[in-house]
MIFI-55867 format. One record per atom (N, C-alpha, C): residue number from 1; residue in three letters; atom name; x, y, z. Coordinates in Angstrom, 2 decimals. Example, Ala and Ser with C-alpha at 12.3 -4.5 7.8 and 13.67 -1.06 7.14 Angstrom:
% MIFI-55867
+-----+------+------+---------+---------+---------+
! seq ! type ! atom !      px !      py !      pz !
+-----+------+------+---------+---------+---------+
!   1 !  ala !    N !   13.19 !   -5.69 !    7.80 !
!   1 !  ala !   CA !   12.30 !   -4.50 !    7.80 !
!   1 !  ala !    C !   13.20 !   -3.30 !    7.80 !
!   2 !  ser !    N !   12.85 !   -2.25 !    7.08 !
!   2 !  ser !   CA !   13.67 !   -1.06 !    7.14 !
!   2 !  ser !    C !   12.90 !    0.03 !    7.87 !
+-----+------+------+---------+---------+---------+
This chain:
% MIFI-55867
+-----+------+------+---------+---------+---------+
! seq ! type ! atom !      px !      py !      pz !
+-----+------+------+---------+---------+---------+
!   1 !  met !    N !    0.85 !   -1.18 !    0.01 !
!   1 !  met !   CA !    0.01 !   -0.01 !   -0.01 !
!   1 !  met !    C !    0.92 !    1.25 !    0.00 !
!   2 !  thr !    N !    0.57 !    2.15 !   -0.91 !
!   2 !  thr !   CA !    1.34 !    3.39 !   -1.05 !
!   2 !  thr !    C !    0.41 !    4.56 !   -0.98 !
!   3 !  ala !    N !    0.86 !    5.61 !   -0.28 !
!   3 !  ala !   CA !    0.07 !    6.84 !   -0.25 !
!   3 !  ala !    C !    0.46 !    7.63 !   -1.53 !
!   4 !  ile !    N !   -0.59 !    7.96 !   -2.31 !
!   4 !  ile !   CA !   -0.34 !    8.73 !   -3.52 !
!   4 !  ile !    C !   -1.01 !   10.09 !   -3.42 !
!   5 !  asp !    N !   -0.60 !   11.00 !   -4.25 !
!   5 !  asp !   CA !   -1.20 !   12.33 !   -4.31 !
!   5 !  asp !    C !   -2.58 !   12.17 !   -5.05 !
!   6 !  ala !    N !   -3.62 !   12.74 !   -4.51 !
!   6 !  ala !   CA !   -4.93 !   12.66 !   -5.18 !
!   6 !  ala !    C !   -4.88 !   13.19 !   -6.58 !
!   7 !  asp !    N !   -4.02 !   14.16 !   -6.88 !
!   7 !  asp !   CA !   -3.87 !   14.69 !   -8.22 !
!   7 !  asp !    C !   -3.41 !   13.65 !   -9.24 !
!   8 !  thr !    N !   -2.74 !   12.64 !   -8.73 !
!   8 !  thr !   CA !   -2.23 !   11.59 !   -9.65 !
!   8 !  thr !    C !   -3.35 !   10.80 !  -10.25 !
!   9 !  ile !    N !   -4.37 !   10.47 !   -9.48 !
!   9 !  ile !   CA !   -5.46 !    9.60 !   -9.96 !
!   9 !  ile !    C !   -6.67 !   10.46 !  -10.39 !
!  10 !  leu !    N !   -6.84 !   11.62 !   -9.79 !
!  10 !  leu !   CA !   -8.03 !   12.46 !  -10.02 !
!  10 !  leu !    C !   -7.55 !   13.72 !  -10.72 !
!  11 !  pro !    N !   -7.83 !   13.90 !  -12.03 !
!  11 !  pro !   CA !   -7.18 !   14.90 !  -12.84 !
!  11 !  pro !    C !   -7.64 !   16.33 !  -12.61 !
!  12 !  ala !    N !   -8.68 !   16.59 !  -11.91 !
!  12 !  ala !   CA !   -9.21 !   17.96 !  -11.77 !
!  12 !  ala !    C !   -9.83 !   18.18 !  -10.40 !
!  13 !  glu !    N !   -9.82 !   19.43 !   -9.97 !
!  13 !  glu !   CA !  -10.42 !   19.77 !   -8.70 !
!  13 !  glu !    C !  -11.90 !   19.39 !   -8.65 !
!  14 !  arg !    N !  -12.63 !   19.60 !   -9.75 !
!  14 !  arg !   CA !  -14.02 !   19.24 !   -9.80 !
!  14 !  arg !    C !  -14.23 !   17.75 !   -9.52 !
!  15 !  val !    N !  -13.35 !   16.92 !  -10.09 !
!  15 !  val !   CA !  -13.43 !   15.48 !   -9.84 !
!  15 !  val !    C !  -13.09 !   15.14 !   -8.39 !
!  16 !  arg !    N !  -12.06 !   15.80 !   -7.84 !
!  16 !  arg !   CA !  -11.71 !   15.53 !   -6.43 !
!  16 !  arg !    C !  -12.86 !   15.91 !   -5.50 !
!  17 !  gln !    N !  -13.54 !   17.00 !   -5.76 !
!  17 !  gln !   CA !  -14.67 !   17.36 !   -4.93 !
!  17 !  gln !    C !  -15.86 !   16.41 !   -5.10 !
!  18 !  ala !    N !  -16.05 !   15.90 !   -6.30 !
!  18 !  ala !   CA !  -17.13 !   14.92 !   -6.52 !
!  18 !  ala !    C !  -16.84 !   13.61 !   -5.77 !
!  19 !  val !    N !  -15.55 !   13.23 !   -5.68 !
!  19 !  val !   CA !  -15.20 !   12.05 !   -4.91 !
!  19 !  val !    C !  -15.41 !   12.34 !   -3.46 !
!  20 !  ala !    N !  -14.94 !   13.48 !   -2.97 !
!  20 !  ala !   CA !  -15.07 !   13.83 !   -1.55 !
!  20 !  ala !    C !  -16.57 !   13.84 !   -1.13 !
!  21 !  ser !    N !  -17.43 !   14.28 !   -2.01 !
!  21 !  ser !   CA !  -18.88 !   14.36 !   -1.67 !
!  21 !  ser !    C !  -19.60 !   13.00 !   -1.81 !
!  22 !  gly !    N !  -18.90 !   12.00 !   -2.45 !
!  22 !  gly !   CA !  -19.54 !   10.70 !   -2.60 !
!  22 !  gly !    C !  -20.25 !   10.55 !   -3.92 !
!  23 !  arg !    N !  -20.25 !   11.57 !   -4.77 !
!  23 !  arg !   CA !  -20.92 !   11.47 !   -6.08 !
!  23 !  arg !    C !  -20.15 !   10.63 !   -7.04 !
!  24 !  val !    N !  -18.84 !   10.49 !   -6.89 !
!  24 !  val !   CA !  -17.98 !    9.69 !   -7.80 !
!  24 !  val !    C !  -17.26 !    8.65 !   -6.96 !
!  25 !  ser !    N !  -17.31 !    7.40 !   -7.40 !
!  25 !  ser !   CA !  -16.68 !    6.33 !   -6.68 !
!  25 !  ser !    C !  -15.72 !    5.54 !   -7.54 !
!  26 !  gln !    N !  -15.56 !    5.92 !   -8.78 !
!  26 !  gln !   CA !  -14.63 !    5.26 !   -9.68 !
!  26 !  gln !    C !  -14.26 !    6.23 !  -10.81 !
!  27 !  leu !    N !  -13.17 !    5.90 !  -11.48 !
!  27 !  leu !   CA !  -12.77 !    6.74 !  -12.63 !
!  27 !  leu !    C !  -12.02 !    5.86 !  -13.61 !
!  28 !  his !    N !  -12.44 !    5.94 !  -14.89 !
!  28 !  his !   CA !  -11.71 !    5.24 !  -15.95 !
!  28 !  his !    C !  -10.67 !    6.22 !  -16.51 !
!  29 !  arg !    N !   -9.49 !    5.71 !  -16.69 !
!  29 !  arg !   CA !   -8.40 !    6.47 !  -17.27 !
!  29 !  arg !    C !   -7.70 !    5.67 !  -18.37 !
!  30 !  gly !    N !   -7.03 !    6.35 !  -19.25 !
!  30 !  gly !   CA !   -6.33 !    5.64 !  -20.34 !
!  30 !  gly !    C !   -5.08 !    4.90 !  -19.91 !
!  31 !  asp !    N !   -4.60 !    5.21 !  -18.73 !
!  31 !  asp !   CA !   -3.41 !    4.55 !  -18.15 !
!  31 !  asp !    C !   -3.77 !    4.13 !  -16.71 !
!  32 !  arg !    N !   -2.92 !    3.26 !  -16.20 !
!  32 !  arg !   CA !   -3.06 !    2.84 !  -14.81 !
!  32 !  arg !    C !   -2.35 !    3.82 !  -13.94 !
!  33 !  tyr !    N !   -3.05 !    4.48 !  -13.02 !
!  33 !  tyr !   CA !   -2.49 !    5.52 !  -12.16 !
!  33 !  tyr !    C !   -2.33 !    5.16 !  -10.72 !
!  34 !  ala !    N !   -2.83 !    3.95 !  -10.36 !
!  34 !  ala !   CA !   -2.73 !    3.49 !   -8.98 !
!  34 !  ala !    C !   -2.85 !    1.98 !   -8.95 !
!  35 !  asp !    N !   -2.55 !    1.40 !   -7.80 !
!  35 !  asp !   CA !   -2.70 !   -0.02 !   -7.59 !
!  35 !  asp !    C !   -3.68 !   -0.25 !   -6.42 !
!  36 !  glu !    N !   -4.26 !   -1.45 !   -6.39 !
!  36 !  glu !   CA !   -5.16 !   -1.76 !   -5.30 !
!  36 !  glu !    C !   -4.42 !   -1.62 !   -3.99 !
!  37 !  gly !    N !   -5.08 !   -0.99 !   -3.03 !
!  37 !  gly !   CA !   -4.47 !   -0.73 !   -1.70 !
!  37 !  gly !    C !   -3.82 !    0.62 !   -1.56 !
!  38 !  asp !    N !   -3.56 !    1.30 !   -2.67 !
!  38 !  asp !   CA !   -3.03 !    2.66 !   -2.58 !
!  38 !  asp !    C !   -4.08 !    3.57 !   -1.94 !
!  39 !  thr !    N !   -3.61 !    4.57 !   -1.26 !
!  39 !  thr !   CA !   -4.48 !    5.53 !   -0.59 !
!  39 !  thr !    C !   -4.16 !    6.95 !   -1.05 !
!  40 !  phe !    N !   -5.18 !    7.81 !   -0.93 !
!  40 !  phe !   CA !   -5.01 !    9.24 !   -1.20 !
!  40 !  phe !    C !   -5.96 !   10.01 !   -0.28 !
!  41 !  glu !    N !   -5.65 !   11.30 !   -0.10 !
!  41 !  glu !   CA !   -6.44 !   12.14 !    0.76 !
!  41 !  glu !    C !   -7.01 !   13.31 !    0.00 !
!  42 !  ile !    N !   -8.24 !   13.64 !    0.39 !
!  42 !  ile !   CA !   -8.90 !   14.88 !   -0.16 !
!  42 !  ile !    C !   -9.51 !   15.57 !    1.04 !
!  43 !  asp !    N !   -9.05 !   16.78 !    1.27 !
!  43 !  asp !   CA !   -9.54 !   17.63 !    2.39 !
!  43 !  asp !    C !   -9.52 !   16.87 !    3.74 !
!  44 !  gly !    N !   -8.46 !   16.10 !    3.94 !
!  44 !  gly !   CA !   -8.29 !   15.40 !    5.24 !
!  44 !  gly !    C !   -9.01 !   14.06 !    5.33 !
!  45 !  asp !    N !   -9.80 !   13.73 !    4.31 !
!  45 !  asp !   CA !  -10.43 !   12.37 !    4.27 !
!  45 !  asp !    C !   -9.58 !   11.44 !    3.44 !
!  46 !  arg !    N !   -9.46 !   10.20 !    3.95 !
!  46 !  arg !   CA !   -8.63 !    9.22 !    3.25 !
!  46 !  arg !    C !   -9.46 !    8.25 !    2.44 !
!  47 !  phe !    N !   -8.97 !    7.95 !    1.25 !
!  47 !  phe !   CA !   -9.65 !    6.99 !    0.34 !
!  47 !  phe !    C !   -8.69 !    5.93 !   -0.05 !
!  48 !  glu !    N !   -9.21 !    4.70 !   -0.28 !
!  48 !  glu !   CA !   -8.38 !    3.60 !   -0.68 !
!  48 !  glu !    C !   -8.84 !    3.11 !   -2.09 !
!  49 !  val !    N !   -7.89 !    2.83 !   -2.92 !
!  49 !  val !   CA !   -8.16 !    2.25 !   -4.20 !
!  49 !  val !    C !   -8.44 !    0.75 !   -3.95 !
!  50 !  val !    N !   -9.69 !    0.34 !   -4.19 !
!  50 !  val !   CA !  -10.08 !   -1.03 !   -3.89 !
!  50 !  val !    C !   -9.99 !   -1.97 !   -5.06 !
!  51 !  ser !    N !   -9.91 !   -1.43 !   -6.29 !
!  51 !  ser !   CA !   -9.69 !   -2.30 !   -7.45 !
!  51 !  ser !    C !   -9.21 !   -1.43 !   -8.63 !
!  52 !  val !    N !   -8.39 !   -2.04 !   -9.42 !
!  52 !  val !   CA !   -7.99 !   -1.46 !  -10.75 !
!  52 !  val !    C !   -8.15 !   -2.57 !  -11.76 !
!  53 !  thr !    N !   -8.98 !   -2.31 !  -12.75 !
!  53 !  thr !   CA !   -9.34 !   -3.33 !  -13.70 !
!  53 !  thr !    C !   -9.14 !   -2.80 !  -15.15 !
!  54 !  glu !    N !   -8.46 !   -3.60 !  -15.95 !
!  54 !  glu !   CA !   -8.29 !   -3.25 !  -17.37 !
!  54 !  glu !    C !   -9.56 !   -3.60 !  -18.13 !
!  55 !  arg !    N !  -10.09 !   -2.71 !  -18.90 !
!  55 !  arg !   CA !  -11.32 !   -2.92 !  -19.64 !
!  55 !  arg !    C !  -11.20 !   -2.23 !  -21.01 !
!  56 !  thr !    N !  -12.29 !   -2.22 !  -21.77 !
!  56 !  thr !   CA !  -12.36 !   -1.45 !  -22.98 !
!  56 !  thr !    C !  -13.51 !   -0.45 !  -22.83 !
!  57 !  leu !    N !  -13.49 !    0.61 !  -23.61 !
!  57 !  leu !   CA !  -14.62 !    1.57 !  -23.57 !
!  57 !  leu !    C !  -15.89 !    0.88 !  -23.86 !
!  58 !  gly !    N !  -15.91 !   -0.12 !  -24.71 !
!  58 !  gly !   CA !  -17.12 !   -0.89 !  -25.07 !
!  58 !  gly !    C !  -17.67 !   -1.70 !  -23.88 !
!  59 !  asp !    N !  -16.87 !   -1.91 !  -22.83 !
!  59 !  asp !   CA !  -17.36 !   -2.61 !  -21.64 !
!  59 !  asp !    C !  -18.19 !   -1.70 !  -20.73 !
!  60 !  leu !    N !  -18.05 !   -0.40 !  -20.86 !
!  60 !  leu !   CA !  -18.70 !    0.50 !  -19.93 !
!  60 !  leu !    C !  -20.22 !    0.46 !  -20.04 !
!  61 !  thr !    N !  -20.87 !    0.62 !  -18.90 !
!  61 !  thr !   CA !  -22.32 !    0.57 !  -18.80 !
!  61 !  thr !    C !  -22.86 !    1.89 !  -18.20 !
!  62 !  asp !    N !  -24.17 !    1.98 !  -18.22 !
!  62 !  asp !   CA !  -24.79 !    3.12 !  -17.51 !
!  62 !  asp !    C !  -24.39 !    3.24 !  -16.07 !
!  63 !  glu !    N !  -24.26 !    2.05 !  -15.42 !
!  63 !  glu !   CA !  -23.87 !    2.00 !  -14.03 !
!  63 !  glu !    C !  -22.45 !    2.57 !  -13.82 !
!  64 !  asp !    N !  -21.56 !    2.25 !  -14.73 !
!  64 !  asp !   CA !  -20.19 !    2.85 !  -14.68 !
!  64 !  asp !    C !  -20.26 !    4.35 !  -14.83 !
!  65 !  ala !    N !  -21.04 !    4.81 !  -15.82 !
!  65 !  ala !   CA !  -21.17 !    6.26 !  -16.02 !
!  65 !  ala !    C !  -21.74 !    6.97 !  -14.79 !
!  66 !  gln !    N !  -22.69 !    6.36 !  -14.16 !
!  66 !  gln !   CA !  -23.27 !    6.94 !  -12.94 !
!  66 !  gln !    C !  -22.27 !    6.98 !  -11.80 !
!  67 !  ala !    N !  -21.43 !    5.93 !  -11.67 !
!  67 !  ala !   CA !  -20.39 !    5.92 !  -10.64 !
!  67 !  ala !    C !  -19.33 !    6.98 !  -10.90 !
!  68 !  glu !    N !  -19.29 !    7.49 !  -12.13 !
!  68 !  glu !   CA !  -18.37 !    8.59 !  -12.46 !
!  68 !  glu !    C !  -19.02 !    9.93 !  -12.50 !
!  69 !  gly !    N !  -20.28 !   10.00 !  -12.06 !
!  69 !  gly !   CA !  -20.98 !   11.26 !  -11.98 !
!  69 !  gly !    C !  -21.82 !   11.69 !  -13.16 !
!  70 !  ser !    N !  -21.97 !   10.83 !  -14.13 !
!  70 !  ser !   CA !  -22.79 !   11.14 !  -15.30 !
!  70 !  ser !    C !  -24.18 !   10.48 !  -15.18 !
!  71 !  glu !    N !  -25.14 !   11.05 !  -15.82 !
!  71 !  glu !   CA !  -26.51 !   10.48 !  -15.78 !
!  71 !  glu !    C !  -26.57 !    9.08 !  -16.37 !
!  72 !  asp !    N !  -25.96 !    8.90 !  -17.51 !
!  72 !  asp !   CA !  -25.94 !    7.62 !  -18.22 !
!  72 !  asp !    C !  -24.74 !    7.58 !  -19.16 !
!  73 !  leu !    N !  -24.62 !    6.48 !  -19.90 !
!  73 !  leu !   CA !  -23.44 !    6.30 !  -20.80 !
!  73 !  leu !    C !  -23.41 !    7.36 !  -21.88 !
!  74 !  asp !    N !  -24.53 !    7.73 !  -22.42 !
!  74 !  asp !   CA !  -24.55 !    8.77 !  -23.48 !
!  74 !  asp !    C !  -23.99 !   10.09 !  -22.96 !
!  75 !  ala !    N !  -24.41 !   10.48 !  -21.73 !
!  75 !  ala !   CA !  -23.97 !   11.69 !  -21.09 !
!  75 !  ala !    C !  -22.46 !   11.59 !  -20.80 !
!  76 !  tyr !    N !  -22.01 !   10.42 !  -20.39 !
!  76 !  tyr !   CA !  -20.59 !   10.20 !  -20.13 !
!  76 !  tyr !    C !  -19.75 !   10.39 !  -21.41 !
!  77 !  arg !    N !  -20.24 !    9.83 !  -22.53 !
!  77 !  arg !   CA !  -19.55 !    9.97 !  -23.81 !
!  77 !  arg !    C !  -19.44 !   11.44 !  -24.21 !
!  78 !  glu !    N !  -20.54 !   12.15 !  -24.03 !
!  78 !  glu !   CA !  -20.56 !   13.60 !  -24.35 !
!  78 !  glu !    C !  -19.56 !   14.35 !  -23.49 !
!  79 !  arg !    N !  -19.50 !   14.01 !  -22.22 !
!  79 !  arg !   CA !  -18.55 !   14.67 !  -21.29 !
!  79 !  arg !    C !  -17.12 !   14.42 !  -21.73 !
!  80 !  leu !    N !  -16.84 !   13.17 !  -22.11 !
!  80 !  leu !   CA !  -15.47 !   12.89 !  -22.60 !
!  80 !  leu !    C !  -15.12 !   13.67 !  -23.87 !
!  81 !  asn !    N !  -16.06 !   13.76 !  -24.74 !
!  81 !  asn !   CA !  -15.88 !   14.53 !  -26.00 !
!  81 !  asn !    C !  -15.58 !   15.99 !  -25.67 !
!  82 !  arg !    N !  -16.27 !   16.58 !  -24.69 !
!  82 !  arg !   CA !  -16.03 !   18.01 !  -24.33 !
!  82 !  arg !    C !  -14.72 !   18.18 !  -23.62 !
!  83 !  ala !    N !  -14.34 !   17.19 !  -22.79 !
!  83 !  ala !   CA !  -13.13 !   17.32 !  -21.93 !
!  83 !  ala !    C !  -11.84 !   17.04 !  -22.67 !
!  84 !  his !    N !  -11.89 !   16.23 !  -23.72 !
!  84 !  his !   CA !  -10.65 !   15.83 !  -24.40 !
!  84 !  his !    C !  -10.70 !   16.21 !  -25.89 !
!  85 !  glu !    N !   -9.83 !   17.13 !  -26.24 !
!  85 !  glu !   CA !   -9.77 !   17.59 !  -27.63 !
!  85 !  glu !    C !   -9.39 !   16.39 !  -28.52 !
!  86 !  asn !    N !  -10.08 !   16.28 !  -29.68 !
!  86 !  asn !   CA !   -9.84 !   15.23 !  -30.67 !
!  86 !  asn !    C !  -10.15 !   13.84 !  -30.16 !
!  87 !  phe !    N !  -11.00 !   13.73 !  -29.13 !
!  87 !  phe !   CA !  -11.38 !   12.41 !  -28.61 !
!  87 !  phe !    C !  -12.42 !   11.76 !  -29.49 !
!  88 !  glu !    N !  -12.18 !   10.50 !  -29.80 !
!  88 !  glu !   CA !  -13.18 !    9.70 !  -30.52 !
!  88 !  glu !    C !  -13.41 !    8.43 !  -29.71 !
!  89 !  trp !    N !  -14.66 !    8.11 !  -29.41 !
!  89 !  trp !   CA !  -15.01 !    6.90 !  -28.70 !
!  89 !  trp !    C !  -14.68 !    5.73 !  -29.56 !
!  90 !  asp !    N !  -13.89 !    4.80 !  -29.04 !
!  90 !  asp !   CA !  -13.54 !    3.56 !  -29.70 !
!  90 !  asp !    C !  -13.84 !    2.40 !  -28.73 !
!  91 !  asp !    N !  -14.86 !    1.60 !  -29.04 !
!  91 !  asp !   CA !  -15.23 !    0.52 !  -28.15 !
!  91 !  asp !    C !  -14.10 !   -0.40 !  -27.78 !
!  92 !  asp !    N !  -13.06 !   -0.49 !  -28.63 !
!  92 !  asp !   CA !  -11.92 !   -1.37 !  -28.38 !
!  92 !  asp !    C !  -10.77 !   -0.70 !  -27.62 !
!  93 !  ala !    N !  -10.85 !    0.58 !  -27.35 !
!  93 !  ala !   CA !   -9.80 !    1.28 !  -26.64 !
!  93 !  ala !    C !   -9.69 !    0.76 !  -25.20 !
!  94 !  thr !    N !   -8.46 !    0.53 !  -24.83 !
!  94 !  thr !   CA !   -8.23 !    0.04 !  -23.44 !
!  94 !  thr !    C !   -8.26 !    1.20 !  -22.45 !
!  95 !  val !    N !   -8.98 !    0.98 !  -21.33 !
!  95 !  val !   CA !   -9.02 !    1.91 !  -20.22 !
!  95 !  val !    C !   -8.86 !    1.14 !  -18.92 !
!  96 !  tyr !    N !   -8.54 !    1.84 !  -17.87 !
!  96 !  tyr !   CA !   -8.37 !    1.21 !  -16.56 !
!  96 !  tyr !    C !   -9.37 !    1.86 !  -15.60 !
!  97 !  arg !    N !  -10.19 !    0.98 !  -15.00 !
!  97 !  arg !   CA !  -11.15 !    1.44 !  -14.03 !
!  97 !  arg !    C !  -10.52 !    1.42 !  -12.65 !
!  98 !  his !    N !  -10.47 !    2.61 !  -12.00 !
!  98 !  his !   CA !   -9.93 !    2.74 !  -10.65 !
!  98 !  his !    C !  -11.16 !    2.96 !   -9.73 !
!  99 !  arg !    N !  -11.41 !    1.99 !   -8.85 !
!  99 !  arg !   CA !  -12.53 !    2.16 !   -7.88 !
!  99 !  arg !    C !  -11.91 !    2.48 !   -6.53 !
! 100 !  phe !    N !  -12.59 !    3.38 !   -5.80 !
! 100 !  phe !   CA !  -12.07 !    3.79 !   -4.50 !
! 100 !  phe !    C !  -13.23 !    3.94 !   -3.52 !
! 101 !  glu !    N !  -12.85 !    3.86 !   -2.23 !
! 101 !  glu !   CA !  -13.80 !    3.99 !   -1.13 !
! 101 !  glu !    C !  -13.17 !    4.84 !   -0.03 !
! 102 !  arg !    N !  -14.00 !    5.60 !    0.65 !
! 102 !  arg !   CA !  -13.52 !    6.33 !    1.82 !
! 102 !  arg !    C !  -13.22 !    5.34 !    2.94 !
! 103 !  val !    N !  -12.14 !    5.57 !    3.63 !
! 103 !  val !   CA !  -11.75 !    4.70 !    4.75 !
! 103 !  val !    C !  -11.64 !    5.54 !    6.03 !
! 104 !  asp !    N !  -11.91 !    4.88 !    7.14 !
! 104 !  asp !   CA !  -11.84 !    5.59 !    8.44 !
! 104 !  asp !    C !  -10.42 !    5.61 !    8.98 !
+-----+------+------+---------+---------+---------+
C-alpha cells in the first residue's frame, strides 16, 4: 500500500470534490495511475483504491457512467468529448477502471 497524491489519480479539482462528496466512486483512465491498496487524501479524508481493472470503452455501462458522476453512458460519452480535444469513442480502446472508497 502506497500513499499517492490525489492529483495523480483524479485529474481535476471538480473530480476531487465529486469524490469527496460521494458522487464519484470510480474513474476510468487511459493509463493505470494506482494499484489496489493505494490511498489518497482529499480535504483530510482518506480514500483507498479497492480495485484497478483493465477494460475497454465498449465494456462501460450506464452503471459505470453513474459511478463517475454522469446520468448515463450517453452523457458520459458527451462529457469525454467535451473534456478531451480530438477524442473519438472507440469501443476497443483500453481503459483502466480505478474504484475507490472512503476509509476511516
